[in-house]
N, C-alpha and C positions, 0 to 999 in steps of 0.2 A: 504493500500500500504506500510506503514512503517513496518508492520510485515513481509512483503515479502522480504525486503532488505537483512536481514541476510541470508535467504535461497538462494537468488541469488548469494551472495558472496560465500557461501558454495558450491553451484553448480559449480561456475566458478573455485574454488579451486580444487574441485574433478576432473573436466575436465583437468585442467593443470597438476595435479599430475598424473592422469591416462595416459595422453599423454606421459609424461616423463618416466613413469614406463614401458609402452608398447613399446615405440619407441627408447629408449636410447640404444646405443651400447657401452658396457663397453670397447670394444677393440679400440674404437676411442678416448679414453682419450688422450689428448695431453700431451707432456712432456715439461716442461720449459727448459729442457736441449737439446732439438732438435736444431741442428745447433751449439751447444756449444761443447768444448772439454770435453771428459769424465773426471770426477773428478779425481784428484790424489788419488791413493790408493796403498797400498801394503799389500798383504795377503800371509800367508804361503801357500805353495802348499800342495796338498793332500799327496804327497809322502814323504815330508820332511818338518819339521818346519825350516830347515836350508836354504831352497830355497824359493824364493818368486815369486808371480805373481803380476805384477803391471800394471798401465796404459800404461807404455812405451812398454809393450809387444804387445799392440794393434796398435802400430804405424807402418807405412810403408806398410801396406797391408789392404785390405778390410776384415772385419771379423764380425762374429756374437758373441755377448756376451749373454750367456744364464744364467739367475739366476734361480736356481732350488733347490729342497730338496728331500731327500729320503722319508720323511713323506708326501709329496705332491702327492695326487692321480692323479691330472692332469699331473704331470711330468711323471708318469708311462705311461700315454696315449701318451705323446709327444715323449718319448724315442726312439721308433722304427723309427719315422720319422727323428729324428736327426741323427740316424745311416745311413739312406738312403741319407741324405744330405752329410754326410762325404764320403760315397762311390761314389756318382754320381757327385758331384760338387766340383770345386777347390776353396773352401772357408774354411778358418780356423774358427773353432768353439772353443770358450773359455767358461769356466764355472765358476760360482761363486756358491758354495754350501752354502746355506743360513741357518744359525742356525742349524747346523747338526753335527753329530758325525762322526769322520773320519773312524771308523770301519764300521759303517752303510753305509757310502758312498762307501767304497771299496766293500762291499758285494753287494750293489745295482749295481755298475758298472760291476761286474762279471755276474750278472743276466741279466741286460738289455743292456750291451755294453757300451763302452766308446768312444763317438764321439769327445771328447775334446782334444785340443792341450795342454792346461794347465787348472787346476782347482784350484781356490783359495778357501780357507776355511774361510768363513765369519762367524765364530763361534758366534760373538756377534751381527751381523747384521748391523754393522756401515757403511759398504760400500753400502749395500742395501738401507739404509736410505739416503745416499748421492746421490744415483741414483733415489730416489723417488719411490722405489718399493712399489706397492700396495699388491702384493702377488706373489706366484710362480705358474707357470713359467712366466717369462717375458724375452723377447729377444730384444736385441738392434742390429741395423746395425751400424757398426763403419766404417768410411771411412779411407783412408790412412793417413790422418792428425790426426787421433784420435778423430774425431768429431762424435757425435751421429747424425745419419741421420734419423733414424726411430726407433720407439719403438712399439713392439707388446706385448700386455697384453693377457695372456692366452696361451692355447695350440697352438703351431705352427703346422699347418697341410698343406696338399698338396694344397688345394685351396688358402690359404693365400700365400704360397710360390710361386705358379705359377702366381697368379694375382697381387701380391704386392711386395713381398720381392725380389724374384729373378730378375724381371724386373728392380727394383731399383738398385740392385747390379750390373747389367750389364751396367748401365749408369755411374757407379763410376770409 
């Protein structure tokens, strides 16, 4: 019986690990910032290093804050849907370009469209770190007071928009 104990523990460990691996939903990671004001930041805008995008731009209206990059394959998948949101819904979308080149960003926006009211260039990734970004794309719902209400990790799609994000926005 003593020889069986290590195998029992190994079996239980494999069951626990397998359960987490098969049933975990990476989009359900919680953010410690949910319910908190968006961190203070100031980024140069894409169009000019003389103008800035900062957390105050997100105050006074409900908005989406989308962290993305031109080198991000999932962001290319998400881009057409962000353009649909811009055309069909009265919500401001702001962008933070994560560790990207301004020329690449401009080319990308010409190819895929520009759904953003403003785009901040987070060249060094410091604002993304403050937001707790795991990867791109990530989208935050920001209320009128500038508080983070919801965080979506991964591609924003029609299903998530219709079932979670837009109903939430309508309550704000």
